[in-house]
C-alpha positions as CSV (number, residue, x, y, z in Angstrom):
1,X,0.1,-0.1,0.0
2,X,1.3,3.3,-0.9
3,X,0.2,6.5,1.4
4,X,-2.4,8.4,0.3
5,X,-1.4,11.4,-1.6
6,X,1.8,9.6,-3.2
7,X,2.1,7.8,-6.2
8,X,5.2,6.0,-5.3
9,X,7.9,5.6,-2.4
10,X,11.6,5.3,-2.6
11,X,13.6,3.1,-0.3
12,X,17.1,3.5,-0.6
13,X,19.2,0.3,0.3
14,X,22.5,0.0,1.3
15,X,24.5,-3.0,1.8
16,X,27.7,-3.8,3.3
17,X,29.7,-7.0,2.9
18,X,32.3,-5.8,5.7
19,X,32.7,-3.1,7.9
20,X,36.1,-3.7,9.4
21,X,39.8,-2.4,9.1
22,X,40.9,-3.1,5.4
23,X,42.7,-6.1,4.9
24,X,45.8,-6.4,2.8
25,X,45.2,-6.1,-0.9
26,X,47.7,-8.7,-1.8
27,X,46.6,-11.3,1.1
28,X,42.8,-10.7,0.3
29,X,42.0,-8.7,-2.9
30,X,38.4,-9.6,-2.9
31,X,37.7,-8.9,0.8
32,X,39.9,-5.6,0.4
33,X,37.4,-4.4,-2.5
34,X,34.4,-5.6,-0.3
35,X,35.4,-4.0,2.8
36,X,34.2,-0.6,4.2
37,X,36.5,0.8,7.0
38,X,34.7,1.9,10.2
39,X,35.7,5.3,9.8
40,X,34.2,5.4,6.1
41,X,31.1,3.9,7.5
42,X,30.9,6.4,10.2
43,X,31.2,9.2,7.7
44,X,28.6,7.6,5.4
45,X,26.2,7.4,8.2
46,X,26.9,11.0,9.3
47,X,26.1,12.2,5.7
48,X,22.8,10.5,5.6
49,X,21.8,11.7,8.8
50,X,22.9,15.2,7.9
51,X,20.6,15.0,4.8
52,X,17.6,13.7,6.4
53,X,18.0,10.1,6.0
54,X,17.7,7.6,9.0
55,X,18.0,3.9,9.1
56,X,14.7,1.5,9.0
57,X,14.6,-2.3,9.0
58,X,12.7,-4.4,6.7
59,X,10.0,-4.6,9.3
60,X,9.3,-0.9,9.3
61,X,9.2,-1.1,5.5
62,X,6.7,-3.7,5.4
63,X,4.4,-1.9,8.0
64,X,4.4,1.1,5.8
65,X,3.6,-0.8,2.7
66,X,1.3,-3.3,3.9
67,X,-0.5,-1.4,6.6
68,X,0.0,2.4,5.5
69,X,1.6,3.0,9.2
70,X,4.5,5.8,8.9
71,X,7.8,5.2,10.6
72,X,8.4,7.6,13.3
73,X,11.5,9.8,12.4
74,X,13.4,12.2,14.2
75,X,11.9,15.1,15.9
76,X,8.6,13.4,15.7
77,X,8.2,13.6,11.7
78,X,6.9,10.6,10.2
79,X,9.1,9.1,7.5
80,X,9.0,6.0,5.0
């Protein structure tokens, strides 16, 4: 169910394979390419928060889509 007054919703999904210190590129090339360092992850989360995004889990998204209940956001605002 899409909330009244909206023709669609958009839910950006981020996926991380590893949040850890980067391994040696020569010892674990694939792991190196799939790793986001904790510092970079923190910077990304800070940017998202500064720009009005907040994390939700799948259950939150399902609640919005299936029942039309908004997800409570920061400062009492409702978000999808």
